[in-house]
N, C-alpha and C positions, 0 to 999 in steps of 0.2 A: 505493499500499500504505500502510495506517495503521501510525504508530508507536505503540509502547504503554510505558507507565511503571508500573514496579510499586515501592513504596514500603510502607513499615510503616504499619499502620494509627495508631499514635502514638510519638512519640519523644519523648525528654526530653534536655534538654542543660544542661551545667553543674556547679559545684559542687553537692553535695548532692542531685544528680537521683536518686541511688539510694533516697532517702527515700519513693519513688515505687513502688518494688516491691511493698511489701505491702498498699498501699491496691488497687493494680490487680488484684493475685491476691483478695483478698478481697471487692472489688466485683463479681468475676464470680462467685463462689460455687466457687471451687477450695478444695481440702482441704489438699493436700499435695504440693510440690515435688519434682522430681526436680533435685537442683543437679549441674551437669555441669561439673567445673571442672579444670584439671590439676593432678598432684601438687605442683609446685614453688609454684604459687599457693596450696594448701592448708597448705604447710609454711610459708611465710613470712607467713601471716595475712592475704592479701589477700582469698580467699575468705571468711574470717572476718568481714570487713565487710559484707558481704551475710547471712550466717547469723546474726548477731548481731542483726539488723534481724527476721529471722524468729523467732529465739529470744524477743525482747522481745515480740513479738506472739502467741506461743504458736503460731505456724503451722508445720505439721509439715514436715518434709522430710528427704530422704536425698543424702548426697553420694556421687557418682560420680565418680573420679579415674583409671581406669584409661585414660589418654590420653596418647601419644607427641606430640612436638612436630611430627610429620607422620603425624596420624593414621591407623590402618590399619583394614581389613576387620576384624580380630580386636576392635579396639578398639570398632569399632560393634556387631558382635554380640554381645560381653558386654554393651555399655550396653543392648541390646535386652532381652536378659534380666534385667538388674538392674533396668530401669524395670517390667518385668511383675512381677518379684517383690516391687517396693517399694510396689506400691498408689498411686503417685504419680500426679495426674492433669494435672500441668502441669510445665512444664520451666523452670528458671533457669539458663542457661549464663552462666559467667563467665571470662573468659580473652580469649587470641586467636584466630585463626582456627583452632587446632586444636580447641580445647574447642569453639567453634560450630560447626564442619564436624561434628564428631561429633556434638554435639545435633541438628543438623539431621538427620541420617542416621537416627539414632535416631527422633527424630519422625516422619518419613515413613513409617520401616518399622511403627514401632507402630502406626499409622492406615492402613497400606496392606501387609498382611502379606504379600501375594502377591508383594512385592518384597524378600522376606527375604535372597535372593540380592543382596549388596548390589553386585555387579559387573552385576545388571540395572538399576542405576539411573545407571549411565553416559550420558553424552548429556542428551538431552532424554528425561525416562521419562514415559510416560503414565499417571502418577498420578491417582486419583480425589479422594482426601480429602485436605485441608489437614494438616500434621504438627500433632502435640501442639501446645496452647496453649505459645508460648514467649517468655519476657521474655529479651532478649541484652543482657548487660553486658560491653563490651568494656574490657579492660585493657591493650591495646597500641593504640597510634594508627597504624594503617598498613593491616589486613585489610580492614575495614568489614563483616566477614562478618554483622554486626547488622541490615544493611540491604541484603543481596543475594540473588540469588536462586540462589548458586551456592554448591557446596561441593566440597572436593577431599578424596578418600581415597587413600592408599598401598596399591596390591598388591604385596605383598612378595615373593610367590612370582613375581611376572611382572616385579619392578624396574620398576614404573611407577605413575605417578599417573594416576588420570582425574578428569576434571570432571564432576559433574551440574549440571545447570540445570534448575530445577523452581521454578514460581512458588509451587506448595503448601507451599514450604521456608520462605519468609521469616520471620522472628520477628515476630509481631503487635505487639510493644514492644521499642523499643530504648532503652536506657539510657544516654548518653553522659557520664559523669562523669569529669572529668578527674582528681580525687581517686583513683580506681582505677586510674590510670596512674603513679603515682609512683613505684612499685617497678621499674620499668624502667631496667636500667642503661643505660651510654651506647651501648653496642654495638647492644643491642635495640632502644632508640629510634632510632637511626641507620638500621636495616636495617627497621623496620617502617615508618617514615617515608620511606624511599626506596621502598618498597612502593607507598605511597600516591600517591606522584609518579608511578610507574610506571602505576598504574591511571589516574590524570589525563591522562597523556601518551598511552597507547595508547587510552583511551577517546576522547580526543578525535580521534584521527586514524584511528580503526579505519573501516571500511566501513559501520558501521552508523550512525557519527554523526549527528545532525540537531542543530536549533537548540537545543532545551531541553536535551539533554545537554551541548552544545558550553556551555551557560552556568554546568551546574555543573562542568565539567572545567577551564576557564580560571579559577574563583575558587579551586578545590582547588589549582592550581598556583601561584597568588598567594599564597593562604594558606601553603602547603608553603615555598615560597621565603624568605616572609617569617619565619616561627616553627620551622622545624626545628631550626636551629643553636641555637635558645634552648633549645629543649625538650631537646636533647642534654645542655644544662649544665643541666638540669632547673629553669629558670625557671618560675614559675608562668604568666606571658604564653606561652611556647612552650608549655607542657603543654596550656592549653586552647585554643590556637590551632591545634594539630595534632589534638586530639582533634575539633575541628569540622571542620578540613580534609578529614581522612581519611574523615569521613562524608559529605562534599559530593561526594568523589569516588566513593564507592561509589554514591550515587544516581544517577550518570551511567552508569558503565561495566558495572554490572549489568543494564542495560537495553540496551546496544549490543554487549556483549562486548570484547575485548581483542586481541591479537595474540601474534607470536612471541616477544616478550621473556618472557613468561609460558610459552608453549609450552615453550621451552627451560631456563626456571627450574626448571618441573615435571619434565623429565627430569633435572635436576641434583640436585635434591631427592631422586628416587626412586632413583637409583645411589649417590648420595654422601650423602645425609641435608644436603646443605646447606641452610642456612637461606634461607627463600624471600625475604626481604628483601635479603638480600646477592645473592642470585643475580641477582635483578631489577634493583640497583642498577649489577652489574658489566657485564650484558648492556645496560642501557637506552641510553646514550650511541652504542654502536657500532650496533645494530638501528637507531635513529633515524637514523644516516647511511646505512645501507642503505634505509630506506623514503624518505629524503626526498625522492625524485625524483617520489613519488606523493601527496605530500601537499599540493599547492598552495600557498596562501599561510598557512598553519597555522603553520609554524614560527615565523613574524613574530610571531604572536600568544604561542606560548609564550614565545618571548625576552622578549617586552613583559610578560608575566604575570610571569617570574623577574627581572625589573628592570633588563634589557639598556636602554641607553639609544639614544635615536637609530636606533631600528629601521626608522622611516618613511623614512630617508635611504640605508638599505643596500640594494644589489642583494638578488636572491634567496638568490645563493650565499652573500652575507655574512651573512644574517640565519638561512638554514638551520644555517651553522656557530656562530652566535652561540648559538642554541637548545642544540645539542649541547654545546657548550663551558660554558657555564652549569650544565647539570645534572652534566657532569664536574667543575665547580668545587663544587658542594655536594655529590656525592656524597664527593669527597675533604677537604673541610671536615670532614665528620662521621666521617671515617676508614673510609670502605669502601675494601677493596682495589681496585687500579686493572685487574686481568685476573684470571684462572683458572688460572694457572700452578701453584699451590697446590692447587688440586682436579681438574682433568680430566687424563685419561690419553689419549694419542693412541689406544690401543689401543680404547677406548671410544666414540670419537666417531661411528662408523656406529651404534651402537645408541642413542647419544643422539640423535642426529639423525632416525632412524626413530621414536623416542618423540615427539618434539617436533613431527615433521610428523604424525603421527596424533594430537595433542593436539586438543582441542575447541576451544580460542583459536586455533588457526592460523588457520581460514578468515576472520577478522575481521581478519587484517592488511591493511593498505593496499595492499602490495605482495605479487603473487601469488609464492609462493616454491616450493622444491623442497629433497629431502632433501640434494642437493647444496649448495646456496647456505648452507642451515644449518649444514652441517658446516664449510663455509667460515668461518662466523663465528664456531663455536667454534673453529677454528684459528687465528683471527686473535687470539685472546685469550689462548693458551697460549706 
C-alpha cells in the first residue's frame, strides 16, 4: 500500500511572515476575505495585526468571531450563513485550533452544500470540492491546524466531539509567524506546547507511521524539548522554536493519525470543556506506559530526542521508562497538573470511555484497546 503525504501548497515561516497575506490574496484575484478569529483575539488586538494589513491595502474583509474554545456545530452553522451573507470569496483564519477548525468546516460546507448537516462530516467525508481558499495564521504553538487535514467539532447536544478528516479542508497557505503568538500567557503556551508534543509522540508510534513521518515527528520532539520551557517564559528563541516545532509535528501526524491520548482528551473536552492541550498533557505519559509494549525500539529514540543521555546503554525497560519520565518532567516544568482529580468524576467514566473508544483517533493507537482498558486509564489518574 502506498503512503500519502498532504501538505500546504505554500507555507511562510518566521518573524514578519504575515506580510505575505495580502500579496497572496491579490495575486490570485480575490476581492474580499472572511476573517475567522475568536473573540478574545479580536478583543486584545491580535486579529488587528492582520486586519491592519488588509486595511492598509484597501482589501475588503468581514470579521466572524462567533467561536467557542471548543467550537460547536452552531458556531459552524452561523459561520456558513455569515460567509454567504458577507460576499467574501476567501477565508483568512487567525487563531488556535478553534478558529481554524471552524474555518475549515465553514469552507468545506460553503463549497460542498450537500454537507450542510455538520454531523455528516464526521470521519472521512466524501466531499468533492476543496474548501474555500484559505490562509491560516496560527496564534498558538500547538494545534498545527494550519497544516492538517483534520478538524474537530463539539456536538453539545450529545456531549461529544467528532473528528473530521478530509484532504479538501487543508488551508492552501499557512503563515506561521511567531510574533502572532506573543499574546499567549504561560498556561496557554504550556498547554498548546504539550499538545504539539502529544501530536509528535502519538504520530511517531501510531500504526500508520512510516519513515517520512518519523522524520517529522522526531525533529518536532527534539525542538519541543529544547524550546517549550523558553516559550513559556516568553523568550524570542522559545517562541520561534515552538512555532516551527508544532508545524513540523503537524506535517507528520496529519498524514498518519494519532491514538487514544487524543481520543480520551476529546471526550474530556466534550464533557468538561477541559482545554485540549491540558487534557493531552495529563494523559500522555500514562498512555505512553500503557502503549510501551507495542512500540518496539521507538521509545529509545523519543528519549534521545528529549535529551536523555546514554540511551544506547539502557535496556528496553530502562529507555521506555526514561522516555515516559522525560515527558512527565517537561509537563511538570511548564506547570501542567499531574492528574485528573480536579476534572473527572467517577460516575462519568463509563460515558467518557465509550466516547473515547468511538473516537476516530482510537484505531491508530499502537496497542489495540477496549472501553474497559480506557476506563482503567481514566481511573488511574483520579
